[in-house]
All heavy atoms as an XYZ file, in Angstrom:
665
protein
N     119.498    106.131    100.956
C     119.129    104.765    100.642
C     117.861    104.403    101.404
O     117.716    104.724    102.574
C     120.263    103.839    101.033
C     119.976    102.407    100.770
S     121.526    101.572    101.044
C     121.210     99.960    100.673
N     116.974    103.754    100.731
C     115.722    103.370    101.372
C     115.776    101.923    101.817
O     116.381    101.089    101.178
C     114.568    103.565    100.404
C     114.291    105.022    100.129
C     112.831    105.317    100.223
O     112.034    104.608     99.678
N     112.488    106.363    100.932
N     115.117    101.656    102.899
C     115.034    100.302    103.412
C     113.661    100.080    104.006
O     112.739    100.876    103.823
N     113.537     99.008    104.736
C     112.241     98.662    105.314
C     111.727     99.738    106.257
O     110.543    100.039    106.277
C     112.335     97.327    106.044
C     112.247     96.170    105.106
C     113.276     95.384    104.694
C     111.088     95.702    104.426
N     112.811     94.445    103.808
C     111.469     94.616    103.627
C     109.758     96.098    104.418
C     110.580     93.918    102.831
C     108.859     95.400    103.621
C     109.273     94.330    102.840
N     112.602    100.323    107.064
C     112.145    101.328    108.020
C     111.496    102.511    107.316
O     110.426    102.979    107.715
C     113.296    101.811    108.903
C     112.796    102.712    110.003
O     111.869    102.351    110.732
N     113.387    103.879    110.124
N     112.119    103.007    106.257
C     111.550    104.136    105.516
C     110.204    103.770    104.897
O     109.268    104.553    104.894
C     112.523    104.614    104.435
C     113.751    105.293    104.978
C     114.832    104.318    105.422
O     114.691    103.090    105.226
O     115.838    104.801    105.984
N     110.118    102.569    104.348
C     108.878    102.129    103.717
C     107.772    101.961    104.745
O     106.634    102.372    104.543
C     109.105    100.817    102.963
C     107.888    100.337    102.245
C     107.464    100.751    101.014
C     106.934     99.375    102.695
N     106.307    100.087    100.674
C     105.953     99.241    101.698
C     106.810     98.617    103.841
C     104.880     98.377    101.815
C     105.734     97.757    103.955
C     104.792     97.653    102.950
N     108.108    101.358    105.865
C     107.098    101.073    106.879
C     106.653    102.314    107.644
O     105.559    102.330    108.211
C     107.620    100.020    107.860
C     107.808     98.626    107.271
C     108.513     97.727    108.263
C     106.477     98.029    106.850
N     107.462    103.348    107.676
C     107.109    104.535    108.452
C     106.682    105.716    107.584
O     106.266    106.737    108.120
C     108.288    104.966    109.347
O     109.421    105.256    108.518
C     108.623    103.876    110.353
N     106.769    105.598    106.263
C     106.385    106.708    105.386
C     104.880    106.925    105.448
O     104.088    105.997    105.390
C     106.803    106.429    103.938
C     106.436    107.560    103.020
C     107.136    108.751    103.058
C     105.370    107.452    102.143
C     106.798    109.810    102.232
C     105.018    108.499    101.308
C     105.738    109.674    101.366
O     105.386    110.721    100.551
N     104.473    108.171    105.554
C     103.058    108.523    105.625
C     102.720    109.472    104.482
O     103.045    110.661    104.539
C     102.743    109.174    106.972
C     101.277    109.503    107.118
O     100.449    109.117    106.298
N     100.945    110.220    108.160
N     102.055    108.968    103.455
C     101.696    109.778    102.288
C     100.403    110.559    102.485
O     100.091    111.448    101.701
C     101.570    108.882    101.062
N      99.658    110.247    103.508
C      98.342    110.863    103.696
C      98.404    112.391    103.754
O      97.585    113.059    103.113
C      97.621    110.242    104.906
C      97.336    108.768    104.615
C      96.339    110.985    105.236
C      96.907    107.958    105.815
N      99.345    112.998    104.461
C      99.374    114.463    104.512
C      99.570    115.144    103.156
O      99.123    116.276    102.975
C     100.554    114.773    105.445
C     100.689    113.569    106.298
C     100.325    112.421    105.396
N     100.218    114.488    102.200
C     100.432    115.123    100.896
C      99.275    114.883     99.929
O      99.221    115.505     98.867
C     101.765    114.692    100.255
C     102.935    115.098    101.121
C     101.779    113.216     99.964
N      98.332    114.032    100.291
C      97.205    113.739     99.397
C      96.421    115.002     99.072
O      95.915    115.152     97.959
C      96.291    112.681    100.014
N      96.338    115.921    100.001
C      95.565    117.157     99.761
C      96.174    118.018     98.657
O      95.541    118.930     98.155
C      95.418    117.945    101.046
C      96.690    118.559    101.559
C      96.464    119.313    102.842
N      96.331    118.364    103.923
C      97.226    118.202    104.893
N      98.284    118.967    104.931
N      97.051    117.304    105.824
N      97.421    117.729     98.274
C      98.070    118.472     97.188
C      97.792    117.868     95.816
O      98.171    118.456     94.811
C      99.587    118.505     97.417
C      99.947    119.193     98.704
O      99.290    120.144     99.121
N     100.982    118.719     99.355
N      97.147    116.725     95.778
C      96.884    116.044     94.507
C      95.523    116.494     93.991
O      94.488    116.206     94.574
C      96.940    114.513     94.678
C      98.342    114.114     95.166
C      96.584    113.806     93.369
C      98.487    112.657     95.520
N      95.545    117.208     92.878
C      94.317    117.778     92.325
C      93.902    117.141     91.003
O      92.848    117.470     90.477
C      94.475    119.296     92.127
O      95.567    119.525     91.228
C      94.742    119.990     93.451
N      94.717    116.252     90.470
C      94.373    115.588     89.207
C      93.478    114.391     89.498
O      93.473    113.871     90.615
C      95.639    115.152     88.445
C      96.457    114.162     89.280
C      96.478    116.358     88.050
C      97.623    113.537     88.537
N      92.698    113.945     88.510
C      91.846    112.769     88.725
C      92.689    111.574     89.162
O      93.713    111.257     88.549
C      91.213    112.530     87.349
C      91.259    113.859     86.678
C      92.524    114.506     87.170
N      92.251    110.943     90.237
C      93.019    109.851     90.835
C      92.124    108.650     91.079
O      91.023    108.786     91.603
C      93.637    110.308     92.171
O      94.437    111.469     91.928
C      94.490    109.224     92.782
N      92.612    107.485     90.709
C      91.923    106.227     90.952
C      92.792    105.373     91.856
O      93.987    105.197     91.600
C      91.685    105.480     89.631
C      91.241    104.021     89.760
C      89.828    103.941     90.335
C      91.334    103.319     88.418
N      92.201    104.839     92.914
C      92.862    103.860     93.766
C      92.112    102.549     93.636
O      90.888    102.524     93.763
C      92.837    104.305     95.230
C      93.488    105.632     95.572
C      93.289    105.944     97.048
C      94.950    105.614     95.232
N      92.823    101.477     93.358
C      92.246    100.134     93.307
C      92.893     99.356     94.445
O      94.122     99.238     94.496
C      92.499     99.443     91.954
C      91.873     98.059     91.941
C      91.965    100.294     90.806
N      92.080     98.828     95.330
C      92.617     98.203     96.536
C      91.720     97.040     96.937
O      90.709     96.771     96.293
C      92.679     99.245     97.652
C      93.790     99.025     98.630
N      93.836     97.959     99.490
C      94.900     99.752     98.882
C      94.933     98.032    100.234
N      95.598     99.122     99.884
N      92.092     96.372     98.034
C      91.251     95.312     98.593
C      91.376     95.322    100.108
O      92.358     95.825    100.653
C      91.651     93.938     98.038
O      92.738     93.401     98.744
N      90.391     94.737    100.750
C      90.429     94.633    102.211
C      91.606     93.793    102.675
O      92.098     93.964    103.779
C      89.132     94.036    102.754
C      87.989     95.014    102.825
C      88.253     96.198    103.749
O      88.920     96.039    104.797
O      87.814     97.301    103.408
N      92.065     92.877    101.819
C      93.177     92.005    102.171
C      94.504     92.484    101.596
O      95.492     91.764    101.642
C      92.889     90.570    101.716
C      91.713     89.995    102.463
O      91.625     90.113    103.676
N      90.784     89.401    101.739
N      94.523     93.701    101.037
C      95.766     94.295    100.572
C      96.469     94.982    101.731
O      95.959     95.031    102.858
N      97.622     95.534    101.460
C      98.389     96.208    102.510
C      97.687     97.492    102.951
O      97.332     98.334    102.124
C      99.793     96.528    102.008
N      97.458     97.612    104.208
C      96.975     98.820    104.873
C      95.709     99.402    104.226
O      95.700    100.535    103.739
C      98.093     99.884    104.942
C      99.413     99.229    105.365
C      97.729    101.009    105.910
C     100.631    100.115    105.209
N      94.603     98.668    104.216
C      93.378     99.187    103.607
C      92.874    100.465    104.270
O      92.339    101.352    103.584
C      92.376     98.044    103.747
C      92.944     97.144    104.785
C      94.423     97.330    104.768
N      93.048    100.614    105.578
C      92.627    101.858    106.231
C      93.462    103.039    105.749
O      92.957    104.155    105.648
C      92.713    101.727    107.753
C      91.638    100.816    108.312
O      90.605    100.612    107.636
O      91.830    100.302    109.431
N      94.712    102.789    105.431
C      95.559    103.834    104.873
C      95.080    104.258    103.493
O      95.104    105.443    103.162
N      94.633    103.305    102.686
C      94.095    103.633    101.358
C      92.842    104.490    101.499
O      92.658    105.465    100.771
C      93.791    102.355    100.582
N      91.980    104.138    102.434
C      90.764    104.937    102.665
C      91.115    106.350    103.132
O      90.534    107.333    102.663
C      89.869    104.253    103.690
C      89.045    103.114    103.137
C      87.996    102.646    104.149
N      88.483    101.623    105.032
C      88.613    100.339    104.726
N      88.298     99.915    103.516
N      89.054     99.477    105.606
N      92.055    106.453    104.053
C      92.443    107.762    104.576
C      93.091    108.617    103.490
O      92.820    109.818    103.390
C      93.388    107.588    105.763
N      93.949    108.019    102.671
C      94.582    108.745    101.571
C      93.523    109.243    100.599
O      93.510    110.410    100.216
C      95.591    107.838    100.861
C      96.381    108.528     99.797
C      97.503    109.262    100.119
C      96.000    108.427     98.463
C      98.234    109.908     99.130
C      96.723    109.060     97.473
C      97.850    109.802     97.804
N      92.617    108.363    100.217
C      91.532    108.721     99.299
C      90.704    109.875     99.852
O      90.367    110.819     99.128
C      90.653    107.497     99.037
C      89.486    107.778     98.167
N      88.231    107.989     98.668
C      89.388    107.890     96.815
C      87.398    108.224     97.663
N      88.078    108.160     96.536
N      90.393    109.831    101.123
C      89.573    110.880    101.739
C      90.241    112.249    101.666
O      89.552    113.267    101.585
C      89.273    110.524    103.196
N      91.550    112.288    101.664
C      92.275    113.561    101.660
C      92.568    114.106    100.262
O      93.002    115.254    100.128
C      93.594    113.414    102.422
C      93.419    113.161    103.895
C      92.715    114.298    104.593
O      93.013    115.463    104.371
N      91.745    113.962    105.423
N      92.357    113.313     99.226
C      92.629    113.789     97.867
C      91.794    115.017     97.553
O      90.592    115.066     97.844
C      92.336    112.683     96.850
C      93.320    111.524     96.842
C      92.756    110.359     96.026
C      94.675    111.958     96.308
N      92.420    116.009     96.930
C      91.737    117.270     96.652
C      90.977    117.269     95.331
O      90.017    118.018     95.176
C      92.752    118.411     96.654
N      91.402    116.471     94.393
C      90.780    116.475     93.076
C      89.739    115.385     92.928
O      89.390    114.699     93.889
N      89.249    115.216     91.694
C      88.313    114.127     91.424
C      88.949    112.799     91.817
O      90.131    112.567     91.543
C      88.089    114.194     89.906
C      88.515    115.573     89.519
C      89.571    115.982     90.494
N      88.170    111.949     92.467
C      88.752    110.718     92.987
C      87.766    109.569     92.949
O      86.554    109.781     92.973
C      89.227    110.936     94.417
C      88.117    111.385     95.347
C      88.668    111.823     96.680
C      87.555    112.349     97.563
N      88.063    112.868     98.819
N      88.329    108.376     92.889
C      87.518    107.162     92.905
C      88.311    106.085     93.634
O      89.515    105.961     93.448
C      87.207    106.721     91.476
C      86.303    105.529     91.385
C      85.963    105.161     89.959
O      86.541    105.737     89.011
O      85.125    104.261     89.797
N      87.611    105.327     94.456
C      88.222    104.227     95.181
C      87.449    102.962     94.850
O      86.244    102.886     95.091
C      88.195    104.500     96.686
C      88.739    103.426     97.616
C      90.185    103.087     97.301
C      88.614    103.881     99.069
N      88.130    101.988     94.267
C      87.519    100.727     93.859
C      88.065     99.618     94.751
O      89.280     99.492     94.919
C      87.861    100.387     92.389
C      87.375    101.470     91.445
C      87.330     99.011     92.003
C      85.875    101.536     91.271
N      87.161     98.816     95.291
C      87.547     97.669     96.116
C      87.275     96.398     95.338
O      86.166     96.206     94.836
C      86.764     97.654     97.424
C      87.152     98.791     98.293
C      86.522     99.997     98.375
C      88.268     98.865     99.170
N      87.186    100.814     99.255
C      88.259    100.137     99.767
C      89.276     97.980     99.513
C      89.221    100.538    100.677
C      90.235     98.377    100.429
C      90.198     99.644    100.997
N      88.295     95.559     95.200
C      88.126     94.270     94.553
C      88.661     93.188     95.491
O      89.278     93.486     96.510
C      88.818     94.208     93.167
C      90.332     94.422     93.278
C      88.206     95.231     92.222
C      91.065     94.290     91.946
N      88.415     91.939     95.134
C      88.891     90.809     95.939
C      90.369     90.561     95.659
O      90.844     90.795     94.560
C      88.089     89.552     95.608
C      86.629     89.637     95.981
C      86.405     89.753     97.473
O      87.111     89.061     98.244
O      85.551     90.557     97.874
N      91.058     90.073     96.656
C      92.446     89.686     96.472
C      93.310     90.122     97.632
O      92.953     91.004     98.397
N      94.466     89.474     97.727
C      95.446     89.849     98.735
C      96.443     90.825     98.113
O      96.417     91.058     96.897
C      96.217     88.619     99.242
O      97.045     88.128     98.180
C      95.281     87.522     99.728
N      97.329     91.343     98.914
C      98.359     92.252     98.404
C      99.125     91.620     97.248
O      99.337     92.240     96.216
C      99.325     92.623     99.530
C     100.446     93.537     99.101
C      99.963     94.911     98.702
O      98.934     95.383     99.177
N     100.689     95.555     97.814
N      99.515     90.383     97.409
C     100.330     89.728     96.389
C      99.528     89.347     95.149
O     100.098     89.199     94.068
C     101.043     88.520     96.991
C     102.000     88.927     98.069
C     101.684     88.721     99.400
C     103.187     89.572     97.765
C     102.549     89.125    100.406
C     104.063     89.984     98.755
C     103.740     89.761    100.089
N      98.215     89.200     95.267
C      97.384     88.917     94.094
C      97.458     90.052     93.075
O      97.343     89.824     91.874
C      95.930     88.684     94.502
C      95.737     87.410     95.292
O      96.625     86.530     95.247
O      94.701     87.292     95.979
N      97.641     91.270     93.543
C      97.729     92.412     92.632
C      98.978     92.358     91.754
O      99.039     93.010     90.717
C      97.729     93.734     93.414
C      96.360     94.153     93.871
C      95.879     93.757     95.107
C      95.552     94.928     93.063
C      94.621     94.141     95.540
C      94.292     95.323     93.477
C      93.824     94.923     94.718
N      99.975     91.593     92.147
C     101.215     91.530     91.374
C     101.089     90.650     90.145
O     101.548     91.026     89.072
C     102.369     90.996     92.236
C     102.649     91.809     93.474
C     103.198     91.212     94.591
C     102.363     93.167     93.540
C     103.471     91.954     95.742
C     102.620     93.908     94.680
C     103.184     93.297     95.778
O     103.446     94.008     96.901
N     100.454     89.472     90.296
C     100.484     88.561     89.144
C      99.438     87.458     89.190
O      99.596     86.445     88.532
C     101.872     87.930     89.003
C     102.298     87.114     90.221
O     101.498     86.953     91.170
O     103.447     86.634     90.222
N      98.359     87.636     89.929
C      97.365     86.571     90.013
C      96.027     87.024     89.442
O      95.534     88.104     89.730
C      97.194     86.131     91.467
C      98.446     85.462     91.992
C      98.191     84.668     93.242
N      99.438     84.084     93.698
C     100.047     84.421     94.824
N      99.505     85.303     95.621
N     101.176     83.850     95.155
N      95.464     86.124     88.653
C      94.130     86.362     88.103
C      93.097     85.882     89.105
O      93.356     84.950     89.854
C      93.976     85.611     86.772
C      94.853     86.146     85.673
C      94.551     87.587     85.293
O      93.449     88.094     85.596
O      95.422     88.207     84.699
N      91.927     86.489     89.139
C      91.461     87.564     88.276
C      91.776     88.955     88.813
O      91.389     89.954     88.212
C      89.950     87.346     88.253
C      89.640     86.843     89.629
C      90.836     85.985     90.015
N      92.514     89.035     89.926
C      92.772     90.338     90.538
C      93.455     91.304     89.581
O      93.046     92.465     89.457
C      93.618     90.167     91.823
O      92.962     89.226     92.678
C      93.792     91.472     92.549
N      94.478     90.832     88.872
C      95.209     91.710     87.956
C      94.299     92.229     86.860
O      94.244     93.434     86.590
C      96.443     90.991     87.365
C      97.078     91.826     86.266
C      97.451     90.678     88.461
N      93.549     91.350     86.225
C      92.670     91.774     85.124
C      91.597     92.741     85.594
O      91.277     93.717     84.908
C      92.021     90.567     84.457
O      92.988     89.819     83.764
N      91.042     92.496     86.756
C      90.020     93.405     87.283
C      90.614     94.785     87.559
O      90.009     95.804     87.218
C      89.405     92.832     88.548
C      88.555     91.617     88.307
C      88.116     90.947     89.594
O      88.522     91.325     90.690
N      87.288     89.930     89.464
N      91.787     94.812     88.157
C      92.431     96.102     88.431
C      92.745     96.834     87.130
O      92.484     98.033     87.007
C      93.702     95.887     89.252
N      93.271     96.113     86.153
C      93.623     96.731     84.870
C      92.381     97.277     84.175
O      92.420     98.369     83.593
C      94.386     95.734     83.972
C      94.509     96.252     82.549
C      95.764     95.444     84.557
N      91.272     96.560     84.217
C      90.029     97.058     83.607
C      89.633     98.409     84.192
O      89.242     99.319     83.463
C      88.904     96.049     83.806
C      89.037     94.811     82.955
C      87.989     93.766     83.299
O      86.982     94.089     83.967
O      88.190     92.607     82.896
N      89.738     98.549     85.495
C      89.397     99.817     86.138
C      90.378    100.923     85.758
O      89.984    102.060     85.510
C      89.354     99.658     87.657
C      88.194     98.850     88.125
N      86.884     99.299     88.052
C      88.139     97.620     88.673
C      86.081     98.380     88.539
N      86.818     97.345     88.918
N      91.650    100.577     85.669
C      92.663    101.562     85.309
C      92.480    102.026     83.867
O      92.547    103.226     83.578
C      94.086    100.994     85.536
C      95.146    101.910     84.953
C      94.324    100.773     87.021
N      92.219    101.104     82.958
C      91.988    101.464     81.555
C      90.782    102.392     81.443
O      90.837    103.424     80.762
C      91.808    100.199     80.684
C      91.276    100.542     79.303
C      93.127     99.438     80.587
N      89.689    102.053     82.130
C      88.504    102.918     82.107
C      88.841    104.309     82.630
O      88.452    105.318     82.053
C      87.389    102.290     82.936
C      86.124    103.152     83.000
C      85.129    102.681     84.046
N      85.712    102.371     85.341
C      86.081    103.283     86.254
N      85.970    104.569     85.997
N      86.582    102.905     87.422
N      89.593    104.352     83.739
C      89.976    105.638     84.315
C      90.777    106.486     83.344
O      90.478    107.667     83.139
C      90.783    105.391     85.604
C      91.416    106.619     86.155
N      90.698    107.547     86.869
C      92.682    107.066     86.115
C      91.508    108.536     87.230
N      92.716    108.253     86.785
N      91.793    105.885     82.727
C      92.612    106.658     81.789
C      91.839    107.076     80.545
O      92.026    108.184     80.056
C      93.876    105.881     81.408
C      94.927    105.896     82.480
C      95.618    104.745     82.805
C      95.246    107.067     83.167
C      96.594    104.756     83.772
C      96.214    107.083     84.157
C      96.895    105.922     84.466
N      90.964    106.223     80.068
C      90.162    106.610     78.895
C      89.257    107.786     79.209
O      89.033    108.661     78.373
C      89.339    105.422     78.408
C      90.170    104.441     77.635
C      89.331    103.351     77.004
N      90.176    102.502     76.184
C      90.000    101.211     76.011
N      88.956    100.603     76.588
N      90.821    100.520     75.266
N      88.730    107.817     80.410
C      87.803    108.912     80.753
C      88.529    110.178     81.167
O      87.983    111.276     81.024
C      86.847    108.470     81.875
O      87.539    108.300     83.090
N      89.747    110.078     81.663
C      90.438    111.279     82.128
C      91.476    111.814     81.163
O      91.835    112.986     81.237
C      91.120    111.029     83.494
O      92.061    109.969     83.371
C      90.085    110.692     84.561
N      91.967    110.972     80.274
C      92.985    111.417     79.324
C      92.454    111.589     77.904
O      93.144    112.121     77.057
C      94.167    110.427     79.294
C      94.923    110.253     80.598
C      96.009    109.194     80.435
C      95.512    111.560     81.068
N      91.239    111.087     77.674
C      90.670    111.078     76.334
C      90.276    112.370     75.783
O      90.498    113.444     75.806
């Protein structure tokens, strides 16, 4: 069972080097753990892109224009990598 401790202490950065598929990260300076997003991105082995937009962590859930901006980047990414 997962709880706050597992979420707060999980470190995905070491496994980033195993990801070789094109990866897009959309984040913000006011989102959760921006330095962690940068570190994860730096370790990705495949093609990668890191996009910074305005907004807080919670803005990414359901607030405009953060959601629309993030979705635009994701749609572009999938069109270019899956097309």
